[in-house]
BAPA-127906 format. One line per field, with one value per residue (C-alpha): residue in one letter; z, x negated, y negated. Coordinates in steps of 0.05 Angstrom, whole numbers. Layout:
r c(A, ...)
c3 c(Z, ...)
c1 c(X, ...)
c2 c(Y, ...)
***
This chain:
r c(M, S, A, P, D, P, F, S, A, A, F, R, G, L, W, L, I, A, G, L, D, L, E, P, D, P, E, T, A, S, R, L, R, L, A, E, A, L, S, A, G, A, P, M, P, A, D, R, R, P, S, A, L, I, S, I, F, H, A, V, E, G, A, S, G, P, P, R, V, Y, P, L, L, P, L, N, R, Q, R, E, T, L, F, P, K, E, A, T, P, E, D, P, P, E, L, A, L, R, N, L, E, D, D, L, K, K, R, L, E, E, A, L, R, D, A, R, E, H, P, P, A, R, V, A, G, A, M, G, A, L, A, R, F, A, W, C, L, P, G, P, A, P, D, I, S, L, Y, D, H, G, R, T, V, G, A, F, M, A, L, L, A, E, A, P, P, E, G, L, A, P, W, E, A, A, L, Q, A, G, S, E, A, P, V, D, T, P, P, V, A, L, L, V, K, G, D, V, S, G, I, Q, R, F, L, Y, Q, V, T, G, K, G, A, A, R, G, L, R, G, R, S, L, Y, L, Q, L, L, S, E, A, V, A, L, F, V, L, R, Q, L, R, L, P, L, T, N, L, L, Y, S, G, G, G, H, F, L, L, L, A, R, P, S, D, E, T, R, L, P, E, I, R, R, E, V, T, R, R, L, A, A, F, H, G, P, S, L, A, L, V, L, A, A, V, P, I, R, P, H, E, L, H, G, E, G, L, Q, Q, A, F, E, A, L, H, R, R, L, A, Q, A, K, A, R, R, L, E, S, L, P, P, E, D, W, E, A, F, L, V, G, E, Q, P, D, S, S, Q, R, S, E, N, P, A, D, H, A, E, K, W, T, D, C, M, V, C, G, I, R, G, F, K, G, E, E, I, V, V, E, R, E, G, R, S, K, C, K, R, C, R, S, L, E, D, L, G, R, A, A, V, D, L, Q, A, I, A, W, I, E, R, E, P, L, S, L, P, D, R, P, E, R, A, A, P, W, E, K, A, L, Q, A, F, G, F, A, V, S, L, F, R, A, S, G, P, K, P, S, P, E, P, P, E, A, G, W, A, L, V, W, L, V, E, D, S, P, D, L, R, G, R, I, R, R, A, L, G, E, R, P, I, A, F, F, P, H, F, L, L, R, R, A, P, R, V, R, P, E, D, P, E, R, F, L, R, C, Y, D, D, P, D, E, M, P, E, V, G, D, V, R, D, F, T, M, L, Q, H, S, S, R, G, I, Q, R, L, G, V, L, R, A, D, L, D, G, A, G, A, L, F, S, R, G, L, G, K, A, M, R, L, A, R, L, M, A, L, S, S, A, L, S, R, F, F, E, G, Y, V, E, T, L, C, E, T, V, E, R, E, T, G, R, P, D, T, L, Y, A, V, Y, A, G, G, D, D, L, F, I, V, G, A, W, D, V, V, A, D, F, A, A, R, L, R, R, E, L, A, E, Y, T, G, H, H, P, R, L, T, L, S, A, A, L, T, L, H, D, G, R, E, A, V, H, L, F, A, E, E, A, G, R, A, L, E, E, G, A, K, A, Y, Q, R, P, D, G, K, A, K, D, A, L, R, F, L, E, R, T, L, P, W, G, P, E, E, A, F, W, T, V, L, E, W, S, E, R, F, R, Q, G, V, E, R, A, A, A, R, P, R, P, G, R, G, R, G, L, L, F, A, L, I, R, W, G, T, R, P, Q, R, A, R, P, A, L, R, K, G, P, G, Q, P, I, L, V, P, W, I, W, H, A, A, Y, F, I, R, R, W, Q, D, L, T, P, A, E, D, P, L, R, E, I, L, D, A, M, R, R, E, W, D, R, W, D, E, Q, G, G, P, I, A, L, S, R, L, L, T, E, I, W, T, P, A, A, R, W, A, E, L, R, T, R, H, E, E, G, C, A, R, Q, P, S, A, D, S, V)
c3 c(3580, 3596, 3600, 3537, 3530, 3491, 3487, 3457, 3409, 3386, 3377, 3337, 3292, 3279, 3265, 3216, 3179, 3173, 3138, 3188, 3206, 3143, 3174, 3234, 3268, 3244, 3305, 3298, 3223, 3234, 3283, 3236, 3179, 3222, 3248, 3178, 3154, 3213, 3200, 3125, 3097, 3062, 3080, 3057, 2985, 2983, 2927, 2953, 2887, 2893, 2890, 2917, 2970, 2941, 2979, 3024, 3002, 2936, 2974, 3003, 2966, 2914, 2893, 2820, 2777, 2778, 2847, 2877, 2911, 2969, 2962, 2990, 3046, 3122, 3159, 3172, 3171, 3105, 3047, 2997, 3043, 3066, 3002, 2953, 2880, 2813, 2797, 2742, 2703, 2747, 2812, 2856, 2846, 2860, 2897, 2942, 2958, 2974, 3018, 3057, 3069, 3091, 3140, 3167, 3180, 3215, 3258, 3278, 3300, 3338, 3371, 3393, 3427, 3460, 3488, 3528, 3524, 3558, 3527, 3524, 3500, 3445, 3418, 3422, 3391, 3332, 3322, 3323, 3270, 3225, 3237, 3215, 3154, 3134, 3134, 3058, 3041, 3018, 3058, 3035, 2995, 2955, 2999, 3067, 3092, 3121, 3187, 3193, 3174, 3221, 3282, 3271, 3260, 3323, 3361, 3338, 3353, 3424, 3430, 3399, 3445, 3501, 3456, 3453, 3383, 3379, 3398, 3332, 3290, 3300, 3282, 3219, 3199, 3210, 3164, 3111, 3118, 3117, 3125, 3131, 3195, 3254, 3300, 3360, 3335, 3395, 3388, 3372, 3398, 3436, 3406, 3463, 3453, 3507, 3514, 3566, 3575, 3591, 3554, 3512, 3572, 3613, 3557, 3547, 3619, 3630, 3638, 3590, 3634, 3625, 3582, 3520, 3560, 3588, 3532, 3492, 3555, 3574, 3506, 3509, 3580, 3559, 3502, 3551, 3601, 3549, 3527, 3600, 3609, 3546, 3567, 3637, 3610, 3565, 3624, 3667, 3611, 3604, 3529, 3486, 3449, 3385, 3415, 3423, 3353, 3360, 3411, 3401, 3418, 3483, 3447, 3441, 3409, 3437, 3412, 3473, 3490, 3493, 3566, 3583, 3578, 3650, 3674, 3640, 3693, 3748, 3704, 3685, 3758, 3776, 3720, 3738, 3811, 3789, 3743, 3799, 3847, 3806, 3766, 3809, 3767, 3704, 3672, 3672, 3630, 3588, 3559, 3511, 3481, 3426, 3418, 3346, 3311, 3256, 3198, 3222, 3213, 3142, 3102, 3131, 3194, 3214, 3196, 3242, 3298, 3297, 3292, 3353, 3389, 3375, 3401, 3465, 3476, 3467, 3518, 3567, 3561, 3586, 3649, 3655, 3732, 3742, 3753, 3817, 3881, 3932, 3978, 3922, 3905, 3958, 3939, 3865, 3866, 3920, 3911, 3889, 3958, 4011, 4062, 4119, 4171, 4151, 4143, 4195, 4223, 4224, 4157, 4164, 4172, 4113, 4067, 4091, 4078, 4015, 3945, 3874, 3813, 3762, 3704, 3721, 3780, 3831, 3905, 3948, 4003, 3990, 3983, 3987, 3927, 3900, 3887, 3896, 3844, 3863, 3886, 3844, 3807, 3836, 3800, 3823, 3818, 3762, 3718, 3731, 3712, 3649, 3629, 3636, 3595, 3541, 3537, 3532, 3477, 3428, 3419, 3444, 3410, 3449, 3507, 3549, 3583, 3640, 3671, 3747, 3801, 3800, 3852, 3913, 3910, 3959, 4010, 3975, 3904, 3890, 3834, 3841, 3834, 3778, 3714, 3726, 3788, 3751, 3701, 3758, 3785, 3721, 3729, 3685, 3698, 3637, 3618, 3563, 3518, 3488, 3435, 3483, 3543, 3550, 3603, 3605, 3651, 3698, 3714, 3698, 3755, 3764, 3744, 3694, 3620, 3574, 3514, 3478, 3430, 3378, 3356, 3317, 3297, 3288, 3311, 3356, 3390, 3402, 3431, 3477, 3501, 3514, 3556, 3596, 3609, 3627, 3627, 3621, 3566, 3515, 3456, 3405, 3369, 3319, 3341, 3311, 3363, 3349, 3376, 3338, 3384, 3367, 3407, 3431, 3384, 3407, 3377, 3409, 3477, 3443, 3390, 3437, 3499, 3491, 3488, 3562, 3621, 3663, 3628, 3675, 3640, 3576, 3563, 3559, 3496, 3477, 3515, 3480, 3451, 3486, 3453, 3459, 3416, 3366, 3360, 3347, 3297, 3250, 3189, 3178, 3235, 3299, 3319, 3341, 3292, 3318, 3270, 3286, 3232, 3228, 3177, 3151, 3169, 3203, 3240, 3177, 3141, 3190, 3198, 3125, 3081, 3060, 3041, 3025, 3026, 3100, 3140, 3207, 3176, 3122, 3175, 3213, 3148, 3140, 3212, 3203, 3139, 3171, 3234, 3191, 3160, 3222, 3274, 3229, 3168, 3202, 3239, 3173, 3141, 3196, 3184, 3108, 3113, 3160, 3115, 3050, 3079, 3113, 3180, 3229, 3298, 3282, 3285, 3349, 3337, 3401, 3379, 3318, 3329, 3287, 3245, 3273, 3294, 3332, 3311, 3337, 3313, 3274, 3240, 3169, 3173, 3202, 3142, 3094, 3133, 3128, 3052, 3046, 3093, 3049, 2986, 3019, 3046, 2976, 2947, 3002, 2991, 2915, 2913, 2940, 2941, 3007, 3045, 3058, 3113, 3148, 3186, 3222, 3230, 3281, 3302, 3374, 3423, 3452, 3523, 3518, 3559, 3519, 3530, 3502, 3435, 3432, 3443, 3391, 3339, 3356, 3347, 3281, 3258, 3278, 3261, 3200, 3162, 3182, 3174, 3104, 3048, 2973, 2926, 2901, 2971, 2984, 3055, 3094, 3062, 3076, 3115, 3162, 3160, 3171, 3185, 3118, 3101, 3038, 3004, 2988, 2948, 2879, 2837, 2891, 2916, 2969, 2918, 2876, 2939, 2957, 2888, 2887, 2959, 2938, 2877, 2919, 2971, 2921, 2885, 2949, 2974, 2907, 2905, 2975, 2948, 2899, 2906, 2938, 2974, 3004, 2936, 2940, 3007, 2983, 2929, 2982, 3026, 2966, 2948, 3020, 3021, 2955, 2973, 3041, 3018, 3000, 3072, 3093, 3038, 3050, 3039, 2988, 2940, 2931, 2866, 2899, 2954, 2954, 2897, 2902, 2910, 2843, 2855, 2823, 2864, 2820, 2764, 2810, 2824, 2750, 2738, 2797, 2771, 2700, 2721, 2768, 2712, 2663, 2713, 2732, 2691, 2657, 2699, 2765, 2800, 2811, 2737, 2729, 2783, 2754, 2684, 2713, 2750, 2687, 2649, 2705, 2710, 2635, 2637, 2694, 2662, 2597, 2634, 2683, 2679, 2741, 2786, 2771, 2780, 2848, 2869, 2842, 2883, 2948, 2948, 2916, 2916, 2983, 3025, 2983, 2995, 3069, 3074, 3036, 3078, 3142, 3112, 3090, 3150, 3182, 3254, 3307, 3344, 3403, 3368, 3325, 3255, 3246, 3198, 3136, 3167, 3228, 3188)
c1 c(-213, -251, -217, -217, -282, -281, -357, -363, -307, -339, -407, -375, -342, -408, -443, -389, -389, -465, -455, -494, -435, -402, -354, -316, -264, -192, -172, -233, -222, -149, -169, -224, -176, -129, -187, -212, -143, -136, -206, -208, -145, -184, -231, -303, -304, -321, -373, -405, -435, -496, -475, -497, -459, -421, -424, -364, -357, -330, -269, -254, -197, -221, -283, -303, -358, -388, -399, -468, -501, -548, -619, -630, -677, -678, -649, -696, -690, -726, -691, -707, -671, -610, -589, -545, -566, -533, -523, -566, -556, -610, -571, -578, -649, -647, -714, -696, -629, -660, -713, -661, -617, -678, -698, -627, -627, -694, -674, -608, -646, -696, -637, -608, -674, -681, -610, -625, -552, -528, -459, -464, -536, -518, -465, -509, -568, -527, -498, -569, -593, -534, -544, -616, -610, -536, -520, -530, -500, -427, -373, -302, -297, -353, -353, -350, -417, -426, -447, -385, -339, -375, -369, -295, -281, -320, -278, -213, -239, -252, -180, -151, -192, -141, -80, -52, -48, 27, 18, -18, 44, 81, 19, 7, 79, 75, 15, 53, 115, 78, 127, 184, 155, 203, 204, 195, 128, 80, 18, -46, -95, -102, -141, -176, -211, -255, -285, -335, -309, -356, -418, -429, -424, -471, -522, -526, -519, -593, -632, -685, -744, -764, -702, -738, -780, -719, -669, -691, -689, -622, -593, -621, -595, -524, -529, -551, -498, -443, -467, -469, -397, -375, -412, -383, -312, -327, -355, -294, -249, -294, -303, -365, -406, -367, -308, -346, -330, -363, -403, -436, -432, -395, -340, -326, -275, -257, -214, -181, -125, -54, -50, -111, -70, -47, -119, -143, -119, -158, -220, -216, -211, -271, -313, -295, -313, -381, -392, -371, -420, -478, -448, -393, -337, -380, -363, -301, -275, -213, -179, -122, -95, -47, -23, -23, 13, -18, 19, -1, -76, -79, -58, -4, 4, -69, -68, -8, -41, -104, -64, -24, -89, -118, -54, -54, -128, -116, -59, -103, -159, -111, -104, -174, -175, -108, -141, -174, -134, -129, -181, -234, -218, -263, -324, -311, -294, -342, -397, -446, -444, -494, -469, -441, -464, -536, -529, -559, -519, -582, -588, -664, -666, -619, -665, -725, -694, -652, -668, -643, -667, -695, -669, -598, -584, -560, -577, -610, -660, -731, -774, -717, -675, -713, -788, -824, -880, -907, -881, -821, -820, -772, -738, -690, -711, -661, -688, -760, -740, -705, -769, -805, -750, -758, -833, -820, -769, -821, -856, -801, -801, -748, -698, -680, -612, -617, -552, -548, -495, -470, -502, -460, -436, -465, -419, -428, -448, -523, -528, -604, -615, -662, -628, -640, -596, -533, -542, -552, -484, -454, -493, -554, -628, -660, -733, -768, -821, -867, -922, -968, -958, -973, -919, -846, -823, -788, -809, -753, -719, -734, -665, -610, -602, -629, -598, -657, -647, -702, -717, -774, -781, -841, -861, -915, -866, -815, -870, -893, -822, -812, -875, -854, -784, -805, -761, -693, -640, -656, -617, -651, -609, -633, -612, -627, -647, -663, -733, -755, -785, -844, -907, -960, -1020, -1093, -1099, -1034, -1061, -1108, -1057, -999, -1037, -1015, -941, -940, -943, -964, -1010, -985, -917, -948, -935, -995, -1023, -980, -920, -857, -865, -821, -776, -830, -877, -823, -801, -872, -885, -838, -862, -836, -791, -806, -742, -715, -667, -607, -569, -503, -470, -407, -377, -314, -248, -279, -215, -173, -227, -222, -147, -127, -188, -185, -111, -79, -147, -154, -174, -209, -272, -272, -264, -323, -363, -348, -368, -433, -451, -443, -481, -539, -544, -536, -569, -621, -638, -637, -701, -734, -709, -740, -807, -799, -783, -841, -889, -865, -867, -934, -904, -913, -880, -831, -764, -731, -673, -633, -574, -548, -486, -436, -417, -452, -520, -556, -626, -671, -739, -777, -720, -748, -761, -692, -663, -701, -677, -604, -607, -641, -590, -531, -565, -582, -512, -484, -533, -520, -445, -448, -428, -359, -316, -284, -348, -374, -411, -401, -458, -480, -552, -563, -627, -647, -700, -729, -720, -644, -608, -592, -517, -516, -547, -509, -444, -460, -479, -415, -372, -406, -392, -318, -301, -346, -362, -303, -254, -280, -229, -239, -190, -168, -149, -208, -233, -298, -361, -401, -460, -454, -520, -543, -471, -448, -409, -438, -401, -451, -413, -440, -457, -433, -462, -510, -555, -560, -575, -629, -660, -661, -687, -747, -759, -756, -802, -855, -852, -859, -917, -954, -940, -968, -1038, -1035, -1037, -974, -959, -894, -858, -835, -802, -774, -737, -707, -684, -653, -613, -590, -568, -531, -498, -473, -443, -376, -367, -367, -319, -250, -192, -161, -218, -197, -162, -118, -113, -174, -207, -278, -288, -300, -336, -395, -449, -444, -468, -518, -546, -549, -587, -633, -652, -664, -703, -747, -758, -780, -829, -861, -922, -919, -977, -942, -914, -849, -838, -822, -769, -739, -736, -699, -651, -637, -621, -576, -541, -526, -501, -453, -430, -415, -377, -335, -349, -349, -314, -368, -423, -396, -398, -468, -492, -455, -450, -516, -570, -555, -558, -618, -654, -639, -664, -728, -738, -737, -785, -835, -830, -899, -876, -929, -921, -960, -984, -1046, -1032, -1058, -1114, -1101, -1139, -1093, -1030)
c2 c(696, 632, 564, 522, 482, 416, 416, 485, 470, 405, 440, 496, 445, 409, 475, 496, 429, 434, 501, 543, 588, 613, 665, 637, 679, 668, 626, 580, 575, 554, 499, 476, 468, 427, 384, 371, 351, 304, 275, 264, 295, 351, 407, 413, 440, 514, 508, 444, 425, 378, 306, 238, 199, 140, 74, 67, -5, 20, 45, -24, -57, -107, -68, -71, -43, 27, 58, 59, 119, 126, 153, 223, 204, 214, 155, 97, 21, 8, -25, 30, 79, 39, 3, 41, 37, 47, 120, 151, 216, 248, 236, 273, 298, 373, 374, 315, 347, 414, 382, 343, 403, 444, 389, 386, 461, 458, 398, 432, 495, 451, 415, 481, 500, 432, 437, 500, 523, 458, 443, 366, 369, 419, 371, 309, 345, 371, 302, 272, 321, 304, 229, 234, 279, 282, 208, 207, 275, 275, 309, 327, 262, 230, 167, 202, 227, 296, 262, 218, 276, 323, 278, 263, 338, 353, 301, 333, 403, 380, 355, 418, 464, 461, 471, 543, 573, 563, 490, 476, 491, 424, 385, 427, 418, 343, 339, 377, 334, 268, 209, 259, 288, 293, 233, 278, 305, 301, 257, 295, 242, 177, 119, 83, 16, -14, -83, -105, -175, -232, -208, -270, -316, -272, -270, -345, -370, -381, -446, -472, -453, -381, -367, -341, -292, -257, -268, -207, -165, -194, -176, -105, -97, -116, -66, -12, -31, -28, 40, 64, 42, 79, 142, 137, 133, 192, 231, 216, 242, 304, 294, 306, 253, 266, 231, 165, 141, 73, 34, -33, -107, -93, -54, 20, 65, 134, 191, 221, 269, 240, 262, 219, 155, 162, 165, 102, 51, 86, 93, 20, 0, 43, 14, -57, -44, -19, -78, -126, -93, -121, -179, -209, -239, -244, -177, -132, -74, -82, -19, -8, 56, 78, 151, 175, 232, 274, 243, 173, 188, 160, 99, 55, 96, 89, 15, 3, 43, -1, -65, -43, -25, -94, -128, -88, -103, -177, -174, -136, -188, -241, -199, -172, -171, -138, -70, -94, -82, -140, -108, -116, -188, -220, -180, -193, -267, -292, -242, -295, -328, -308, -258, -300, -249, -264, -339, -384, -442, -485, -521, -522, -447, -439, -480, -440, -372, -384, -409, -408, -369, -418, -375, -354, -400, -348, -360, -308, -291, -311, -249, -200, -224, -284, -280, -347, -341, -409, -477, -495, -429, -377, -319, -266, -194, -181, -237, -213, -143, -168, -204, -138, -104, -157, -144, -69, -78, -105, -38, 8, 77, 114, 109, 169, 170, 219, 240, 237, 227, 155, 111, 94, 22, -30, -64, -131, -147, -144, -195, -198, -123, -99, -78, -3, -2, -25, 32, 82, 61, 91, 156, 144, 136, 103, 113, 74, 102, 50, 52, 16, 62, 136, 147, 128, 73, 78, 149, 198, 235, 309, 335, 318, 329, 274, 240, 208, 150, 154, 83, 113, 187, 231, 302, 271, 225, 280, 324, 269, 259, 333, 335, 274, 299, 370, 432, 400, 400, 345, 318, 271, 220, 167, 98, 31, -20, -93, -103, -165, -217, -263, -250, -298, -293, -300, -369, -395, -418, -468, -487, -502, -526, -598, -577, -560, -608, -549, -499, -445, -448, -422, -348, -302, -270, -211, -237, -262, -332, -383, -435, -489, -448, -431, -503, -528, -472, -508, -544, -614, -637, -600, -566, -499, -468, -430, -385, -351, -310, -267, -220, -253, -220, -159, -144, -144, -105, -47, -48, -61, -61, 12, 10, 76, 110, 97, 159, 162, 193, 139, 85, 113, 114, 39, 26, 65, 28, -41, -19, 4, -65, -109, -64, -33, -74, -143, -127, -106, -170, -212, -179, -188, -262, -275, -237, -270, -340, -329, -347, -289, -290, -346, -308, -285, -236, -244, -201, -164, -122, -86, -147, -209, -236, -290, -312, -368, -391, -443, -479, -477, -402, -391, -429, -383, -323, -346, -352, -284, -253, -275, -248, -182, -171, -182, -132, -82, -84, -83, -157, -139, -203, -183, -170, -241, -277, -343, -375, -438, -464, -519, -554, -565, -585, -522, -549, -546, -493, -431, -436, -507, -491, -424, -461, -515, -463, -425, -487, -502, -431, -432, -505, -511, -448, -405, -463, -479, -473, -481, -515, -446, -425, -378, -389, -378, -349, -413, -441, -500, -536, -608, -629, -602, -540, -508, -451, -396, -344, -325, -386, -434, -499, -473, -439, -502, -542, -492, -496, -572, -575, -533, -576, -639, -610, -589, -656, -695, -653, -660, -735, -743, -728, -787, -862, -890, -824, -850, -854, -782, -790, -856, -817, -771, -829, -864, -800, -793, -866, -861, -796, -818, -883, -851, -829, -903, -925, -953, -904, -952, -938, -866, -847, -796, -743, -698, -737, -765, -839, -873, -938, -975, -941, -879, -922, -955, -886, -871, -936, -921, -852, -875, -937, -896, -846, -900, -930, -863, -842, -773, -747, -765, -702, -740, -748, -674, -680, -743, -713, -653, -699, -739, -675, -650, -717, -717, -645, -658, -723, -686, -631, -672, -746, -790, -740, -687, -738, -758, -685, -675, -734, -720, -644, -623, -676, -708, -644, -620, -686, -684, -612, -630, -693, -652, -601, -655, -701, -709, -711, -723, -658, -631, -568, -563, -537, -466, -452, -411, -352, -350, -336)
***
């Protein structure tokens, strides 16, 4: 009898959940029942009546209204596919359901052929087929997809594979007993959470010059590196892909055997050594683990397990270098210094042979580590390779992860090595397939099975990949990847020529636009907009949000749903906003992870994107009151260093939006913008500010074409002046704690508005604005008197006027305005 095989067990579980093996042997059927109970608390229904998958957000505590259902379509990043809709009597359409199930069966059979009997490839290929076609099919519960249930069942089948038949009995008994289970019940699994510490700092530690060109590549590289670390840990534990429950944003979650806990310190040390070999002290792996018993895999028990996991991870982060032995400290901590054995004692020789990278600042050998492109322009080989990676990301169609033996580590850290070498240290050669190139780059090695991330999917693309990879086991897996980066348009060199002191600094046509181009693509004031946004209370959402309904499969369904929005739909939303505003190539999506994002671009387009993002998240989640977003939008000179504006936007997010609290106690769910924090929940101040800002902008622009064109902007400056006066008032003028200041200038403002209205002819474009202001003033006065009027002036009209003033400012910029035909 052969030894237990986690890969075969996981594959059998996926195959059974997909319904392609209806008569398993009694032993397999017994293990499947236990795995399903551990995953979702219930097996797949025997009859499997046609039904539509209910949005997982309806299971989050606080949901109201009828549940929404997903369309029956193969997975893609389009809105009509990803967004759940209100159920109709026709749901689910029989034909659509039948087509989807037929496509699933065909893709599973295709995956089996591609895998060529290779155990890891069979598991990954079956998972990929389910991810593509079963993401919207219901599993054992109406809000758990067949894909999410299948992968967690596969993970448990892998863990149960090595248990003898008699060893299953205590776990089955514990499930039956629930909270009355014996305290000595052995754990059935180990929850392992990993964090590649230092990613944010590594991403933003670049200078202004050349930063934009490599930032997209730098972000993609960190995503690839984090995935390589997760897959390396999985490989060391000899577990299939099903057991990688989540990976993104530098974090990953594994389901391992309880006995694997003793192996984690050595694995962590090995990973950190390999990270240090190419990044010095910048990056390190932190691991934490919690064993879990069968009856703890639901409700309160699972909540407590995840809370304990988060606490242990936080403690481990405070000691992130403890896994390194003393003999590795020197190479880790001083690896950025030149090798003393190769350093000349003559200072003149030293200056001749060594130089700094203008992008990341590391010091290295000229020619060997640092390439001197021309006088005053030097880049290390890694930064140059990351620029190439950023260019490739724009039209990337697929990424092939080809397994190989891990690369031997160098004697000293190679911090200038190209990005491919660091991934090879974890046992993967990565090849990129682009729409603009017939061949993958870098060239794939001759041997090793390939896990292929399909950023796009078509029969032609899969055929092209098969031909390029040759006769090796292959597994295709759909994977959203943020590719959005603005590209230099043919008219840009002439348009932006005056913005560069040195024309050679300008990126070429087809390359990624730099921050100078983005800044001067703005309308109104010429500034770069930086948006950082974060899902509110994500930690509490995952640990407590599902309440008593919490199951591992349901938790994975929640994670998948949020990833589809942030990692998939955000790119579509960028394209939509650019198209609807008529402003192509003005948004740069640096990063969008499991629950947060970082966008830069022309500031006015970024502001439109922020408003649209909040609306779309509300629609996506069914307007769930618990699923809210906090964000900060800051304005910068494009010549600033990336880390400076990233830090400023981060502070604005934490100290402004996430610290905001309403009088009723509700916190967060706000935008920090123009030194104001605006709540942007349903019917809150931000939307009124946005509406008035647009009114003011249109009125000012129409008035600019008439005699006395400055009157429109004069109105804006008057509102800004009136609205900011209370900030300069003496504290003694307040009526009470938290109350607005009630002083004569409220009445001065009322006189000002009415007097200006009376003096403005009916045909003047400003008259329409002033009439609307007069009606709004009277309405607020009637509803709340002076206190309400003070809030209208300071919380609505002042930020709206400031926003409109920035949008209508005719700043003397260096860029020529594009013609209508060019946009």
